[in-house]
C-alpha positions in Angstrom: -3.8 22.3 53.1 -3.3 22.7 49.4 -0.2 21.3 47.7 2.0 23.6 45.6 1.1 23.8 41.9 4.5 22.4 40.8 4.0 19.3 43.0 0.5 18.8 41.7 1.6 19.1 38.1 4.5 16.6 38.8 2.0 14.2 40.3 -0.3 14.5 37.4 2.5 13.9 34.9 3.6 10.8 36.8 0.0 9.6 36.9 -0.4 10.0 33.2 3.0 8.2 32.6 2.0 5.3 34.8 -1.4 5.0 33.1 0.3 5.0 29.7 2.7 2.3 30.8 -0.1 0.1 32.1 -2.2 0.6 28.9 0.9 -0.1 26.8 1.7 -3.3 28.7 -1.9 -4.5 28.3 -1.8 -3.8 24.6 1.6 -5.5 24.3 0.4 -8.6 26.1 -2.8 -8.7 23.9 -0.6 -8.5 20.8 1.6 -11.3 22.0 -1.4 -13.4 22.8 -2.7 -12.9 19.3 0.7 -13.7 17.8 1.1 -16.9 19.8 -2.5 -18.0 19.3 -1.9 -18.0 15.6 0.6 -20.9 16.0 -1.1 -24.2 16.4 1.0 -27.0 17.9 1.3 -29.7 15.3 0.3 -32.4 17.7 -2.9 -30.6 18.5 -4.0 -29.0 15.2 -3.6 -31.1 12.1 -4.4 -28.2 9.7 -5.4 -24.6 10.2 -7.8 -25.0 7.3 -9.5 -28.1 8.7 -9.9 -26.3 12.0 -11.6 -23.4 10.3 -13.9 -25.8 8.4 -14.8 -27.5 11.7 -15.8 -24.0 13.0 -18.1 -23.6 10.0 -16.1 -21.2 7.9 -16.9 -21.0 4.2 -14.5 -21.5 1.3 -14.5 -17.7 0.6 -13.7 -16.9 4.3 -10.9 -19.5 4.4 -9.3 -18.0 1.3 -9.7 -14.5 2.6 -7.9 -15.3 5.9 -5.3 -17.8 4.8 -4.5 -16.3 1.4 -5.2 -12.6 1.6 -4.7 -10.3 -1.3 -1.4 -8.4 -1.3 -1.8 -4.7 -1.5 1.0 -2.7 -3.2 1.8 0.2 -0.8 4.8 2.4 -0.2 5.5 0.3 3.0 6.5 -2.6 0.7 9.6 -0.6 -0.3 10.8 -0.2 3.3 13.7 -2.3 4.5 13.1 -5.1 7.0 9.3 -4.5 7.2 8.5 -4.2 3.5 7.9 -7.9 3.0 6.4 -8.4 6.5 2.9 -9.3 5.2 4.4 -12.1 3.1 6.6 -13.3 6.0 3.7 -13.4 8.4 1.6 -15.4 6.0 4.5 -17.8 5.3 5.1 -18.2 9.0 1.5 -19.2 9.6 0.9 -16.2 12.0 -2.7 -15.2 12.2 -2.0 -11.5 12.6 -1.9 -8.7 10.2 1.2 -6.7 9.6 -0.4 -3.5 10.9 -1.4 -5.2 14.2 2.1 -6.7 14.5 3.9 -3.4 13.9 1.5 -1.6 16.3 2.1 -4.1 19.0 5.9 -3.9 18.5 5.8 -0.1 18.6 3.7 0.0 21.8 6.2 -2.4 23.3 9.0 -0.2 22.1 7.5 2.9 23.8 6.8 1.1 27.1 10.2 -0.5 27.2 12.0 2.8 26.4 10.1 4.5 29.2 10.9 1.8 31.7 14.6 1.4 30.6 15.0 5.2 30.7 14.5 5.1 34.5 17.4 2.7 34.8 19.9 3.6 32.1 20.5 6.6 29.9 17.9 7.8 27.3 20.0 6.8 24.2 20.8 3.4 25.6 17.2 2.9 26.7 15.9 3.7 23.2 18.5 1.4 21.6 17.7 -1.5 24.0 13.9 -1.0 23.5 14.3 -1.0 19.7 16.4 -4.2 19.8 14.0 -6.0 22.2 10.6 -4.9 20.9 11.1 -4.0 17.2 14.1 -6.0 15.8 13.8 -9.2 17.9 10.1 -9.9 17.0 10.7 -9.4 13.3 13.7 -11.7 13.4 11.7 -14.3 15.4 8.9 -14.2 12.8 11.5 -14.7 10.0 13.0 -17.6 11.8 9.6 -19.1 12.3 8.9 -18.6 8.6 12.1 -20.4 7.6 11.3 -23.3 10.0 7.8 -23.6 8.6 9.0 -23.6 5.0 11.7 -26.2 5.9 8.9 -28.4 7.5 6.8 -28.1 4.3 9.6 -29.1 2.0 10.3 -32.1 4.2 6.6 -33.1 4.1 6.4 -32.6 0.3 7.7 -36.0 -0.8 5.2 -37.8 1.5 2.4 -35.6 0.0 3.5 -36.4 -3.5 3.6 -40.2 -2.7 0.1 -40.0 -1.3 -1.1 -38.2 -4.4 0.6 -40.8 -6.6 -1.0 -43.7 -4.7 -4.4 -42.2 -5.0 -4.0 -41.7 -8.8 -2.8 -45.3 -9.3 -5.9 -46.7 -7.6 -8.1 -44.6 -9.9 -8.9 -41.5 -7.8 -9.1 -38.2 -9.7 -6.5 -35.6 -9.0 -8.9 -33.4 -7.1 -9.7 -36.3 -4.7 -6.0 -37.0 -4.2 -5.4 -33.3 -3.4 -8.3 -33.4 -0.9 -6.8 -36.5 0.7 -3.4 -34.7 1.3 -5.3 -31.6 2.6 -7.3 -33.8 5.1 -4.7 -36.3 6.2 -1.4 -34.4 6.2 -0.5 -32.1 9.2 0.5 -28.4 8.9 1.9 -26.8 7.0 1.5 -29.0 4.0 -2.1 -29.8 4.8 -3.1 -26.2 5.0 -1.3 -25.2 1.7 -2.8 -28.1 -0.3 -6.1 -27.3 1.3 -5.9 -23.7 -0.1 -5.2 -25.3 -3.6 -8.3 -27.4 -3.2 -10.4 -24.4 -2.1 -9.2 -22.3 -5.0 -10.1 -25.0 -7.5 -13.5 -25.5 -5.9 -13.9 -21.7 -5.9 -13.4 -21.6 -9.7 -9.7 -21.2 -10.3 -7.8 -23.4 -12.8 -5.7 -26.2 -11.2 -2.5 -24.9 -12.9 -3.1 -21.3 -11.7 -3.8 -22.6 -8.1 -0.5 -24.5 -8.1 1.4 -21.6 -9.6 0.1 -19.3 -6.8 1.1 -22.0 -4.3 4.6 -21.9 -5.7 4.7 -18.1 -5.8 3.4 -18.0 -2.2 6.3 -20.1 -0.9 9.0 -19.3 -3.5 10.7 -22.6 -3.1 12.4 -24.5 -5.9 10.8 -27.9 -5.1 7.4 -26.3 -5.1 8.1 -24.6 -8.4 9.1 -28.0 -9.8 5.7 -29.4 -8.7 3.8 -26.5 -10.2 5.7 -27.0 -13.5 5.0 -30.7 -13.5 1.3 -30.1 -13.0 1.2 -27.5 -15.7 3.0 -29.8 -18.2 0.8 -32.8 -17.4 -2.3 -30.6 -17.6 -1.3 -29.4 -21.1 0.1 -32.5 -22.7 -1.2 -35.4 -20.6 0.8 -38.4 -19.5 1.3 -40.6 -16.4 1.0 -38.1 -13.6 1.4 -40.7 -10.9 4.8 -41.7 -12.2 5.8 -38.1 -12.6 4.9 -37.4 -9.0 6.8 -40.4 -7.8 9.9 -39.4 -9.7 9.6 -35.8 -8.4 9.2 -37.2 -4.8 12.4 -39.2 -5.2 14.3 -36.2 -6.6 13.2 -34.0 -3.7 14.2 -36.7 -1.2 17.6 -37.0 -2.8 18.0 -33.2 -2.7 17.1 -33.1 1.0 19.7 -35.9 1.7 22.4 -34.0 -0.2 21.6 -30.8 1.7 22.0 -32.7 5.0 25.3 -34.0 3.9 26.6 -30.6 2.9 25.3 -29.1 6.2 27.2 -31.8 8.1 30.4 -31.4 6.2 30.4 -27.6 6.5 29.5 -27.7 10.2 33.1 -27.2 11.4 33.6 -24.3 9.0 30.4 -22.6 10.1 31.3 -23.0 13.8 34.8 -21.6 13.2 33.4 -18.6 11.4 31.0 -17.9 14.3 33.8 -18.2 16.9 36.1 -15.9 14.9 33.3 -13.4 14.5 32.4 -13.3 18.2 36.0 -13.5 19.7 36.8 -9.8 19.1 33.6 -8.7 20.9 34.3 -11.1 23.8 37.9 -9.8 24.1 36.7 -6.1 24.1 34.0 -6.8 26.7 36.3 -8.8 28.9 39.1 -6.2 28.9 36.7 -3.4 29.4 35.2 -5.2 32.4 38.4 -6.3 34.1 40.4 -3.2 33.3 38.2 -0.2 32.4 41.3 2.1 32.1 42.7 -0.1 29.3 40.6 1.7 26.7 39.4 4.5 28.9 42.8 6.2 29.1 42.9 6.7 25.4 39.2 7.4 24.8 39.8 11.2 24.7 42.7 11.0 22.2 42.0 12.7 18.9 42.6 9.5 16.9 40.6 7.3 19.2 37.2 7.7 17.5 38.5 7.2 13.9 40.5 4.1 15.0 37.5 2.7 16.8 35.4 3.2 13.7 38.0 1.5 11.6 38.2 -1.4 14.0 34.4 -1.9 14.2 34.3 -1.7 10.3 37.0 -4.4 10.1 35.3 -6.6 12.6 32.0 -6.4 10.7 33.8 -6.9 7.4 35.5 -10.0 8.8 32.2 -11.4 10.0 30.6 -10.7 6.7 33.4 -12.4 4.7 33.5 -15.4 6.9 29.7 -15.7 6.7 29.9 -15.6 2.9 32.6 -18.2 2.8 30.6 -20.8 4.8 27.0 -19.9 3.8 26.5 -22.9 1.5 23.1 -23.2 0.0 21.4 -26.2 1.5 
């Protein structure tokens, strides 16, 4: 007994859909595995560079992986993803921007197909975009910020270690190598890249300038400037590094004080920004007719747009008022 052609086509379409979902899920998990494997726990891996050296990687291979060349493409002008290669590198994620975006897009398609079976198509696309496209990018950016904060906190200790090495008569290259070997990530890896660049033929000043440009942090720019001045004019570099270490520590202490003093204001701003949303969700849940009765009125949509704009403007202004630069 043969099945009707419409049923056969429907079964074939469902089979293709299920196969696509399974393949998409497998690709998504593989991308997540690569993303997570690029993050070494600090208590297990002291330095990504030292780990690669232990595996037999050459200096050229280390520089190619940890400091890849930036390609100027049209994608660099796109919002949110234009600086993704730089963000991934600063976050210490061993994954290219193309692989990251491909994994996110595959996850977006799979999630949209799955969600569409439960909720409406538009809601499914929006939820899949937030979950698989926007959330991973924001997570990587948060990881980047955390890694840079960790590096800045480690920087005074690294400078003190360099200063002690210079005082006992070690050359600057040996002091840099000591920091690269003894300090954990991320400072160990970044100083190791400086050492590798110098051993590969770059000037010390150029290596530190690239180090500062890579992280784009004021404290690292101060270090690069100090090295450049000492390289050009000479002087007591150990004393200069000790002074810079003290300045950075004082700056970190001041930032913590400012953050503690402004904690109440930042919490108040967050509460005031979230309260309108909570009130709307609560009223709409407990009494759907409260807003539903006026939803079809001619002025309803313009008023809703005005209210949403005012709520967003309120959140933006409050954020600007309490967003102190730490």
